[in-house]
Steps between C-alpha positions, in 0.01 A plus 500: 500500500604448139226456241570126494443480876178697458394253232576203726291654780217569259486139380532372855171683562354362177591146610316539830195676354419473127506849351183545295574727204876436503613445139238328283340259742165575334629317190413128523804272474534282192290185517627157397319161500503326839669796669313636801644816652432566871312820570783637714739465204262700284482769768881513503537522122753783530590531133430730208468229233612140465826313449325172415548438129449128429704506178807591708453207739546201275764238578476507882713809557667588828325817617609774738230739617618823665261644760266216593213716629201287592626211288252533213742497209725246669196270506424577135858425399485173694190410297729473196804351680371224725810372672674559831695824511412598144407849620724702730332807648698757695395792713690721747194543727467214750130569558428475128692174471302350788164611359591361157582162657165498680316595181669221305393252766142621449541458125611140550167420667304616194738375227574130510776540239693750715767414755639797701845352445470608136580851632809574709474834681831658598618816671677730256475812290543603140855626554643170625305206362569179696569283193813419294604662175313390186272262691148635427287469185232758586506792743182695572404806700172687519475864599826501699781632282310823433551585868878509459690819438697486170833391647330225704300387197824448309642301793191277499506449123871414504435244775215350298729478197762322711275214610313448171615224269598602146175556307319518834223753537396775739122543521388828652190703565557858613332839488648751258426872482362676192718799590776552757373496857587821689793471742276602789289187452798277430651597835184395690614162636152373584361585156803322352427193714141509371624486138369850432805722468806296394394413147729584208381598156479224239825607330689511831364160602601329174841668506566365850439145372728547201763661722495185715585290194168360378514467122132432432198653674138418426206709619211269588250762618476873566187643656378770743592432863428801722422868453680745727243778526547865591288473816706232675845580362704817450443510124386773262345244264407134551774244433414155368703199610495195275566134573769345279541122475825397333731204439875568466739237369859443606641497150785712363411849382541509118760735358224730372314511831252300705181360348191648670164360390193718560259336256604675178463320167645564154282439193649482151271619218726516195464332160707190581371204701746569778773740609841396636665786686838319492516529879323178591140607447275351232164673463219330307283750313196598704595296810589696815832394655560569870813714531691663782500879515859516371418292191178695444696824483758357260237355266303823498811698408623253234166416333270801565286434189472122536458428870237619747595495869208458739485677833605331823218296647692461830424130485742239363507122539806395301591421142606739230833647411726379782 
């Protein structure tokens, strides 16, 4: 079998019997008022973070969720988009699609605001999304794209780019590796299916998004995910995997490169009340301005004595230089 077939078989098993310890199911899902999540959905929370960012869900967007799992995040998206067919969820595994439908029926019993018709579950995969070009406002995936080998990841990202509307956004949560994962672990198809051996480094992950055409990328969270220890894995030293939540926008890449926000700020501390860098940035003295990494580097090089650049916080919620 190919690694994708191994993955499909693995999640067929996970649909039939919830896999305790798979991904971060010990992390409670986000809670919202008047949203009751069935216990089975919590058991099937097969994700490494979250793709639910309320600020990205204003204006009743059309949402496409890739890899429905137990239906948890499809339900959470429907919480913000309460109309028939507002959320399309796709999955290549028939057993997972059926379980998700059953779980959403359970959710309807406990949530009087929810109608299962808010979520349309379709057969499909990330390489051939069953929707027209430029028809989707928000696409989300949680702990799926990290499974793909690099060439397949680019195929998936290009397909996402195709179906997103201009200025649409891709919301993702994936494991990343703090150093390259050895080839011996990467070739283990079951470990890859378990989201333990396919992760790229941060730089590789961001480059893949830029290479697909996304002109602005915002890191919403970066935190420890799993430790690959030397007892269970063929490693000389432990290897930490991190969970990276990000939002990528379908906007043109500027001539000087994509804007990647990681929580950096620029603070002007010169003698004047403000500084104008003549490149579109106005910095009030003493007030931190959120800046992308590209702008942070330029400001630090141009005004080394007048501007302090703070470290990345790996948390960014909008505003600032772009």
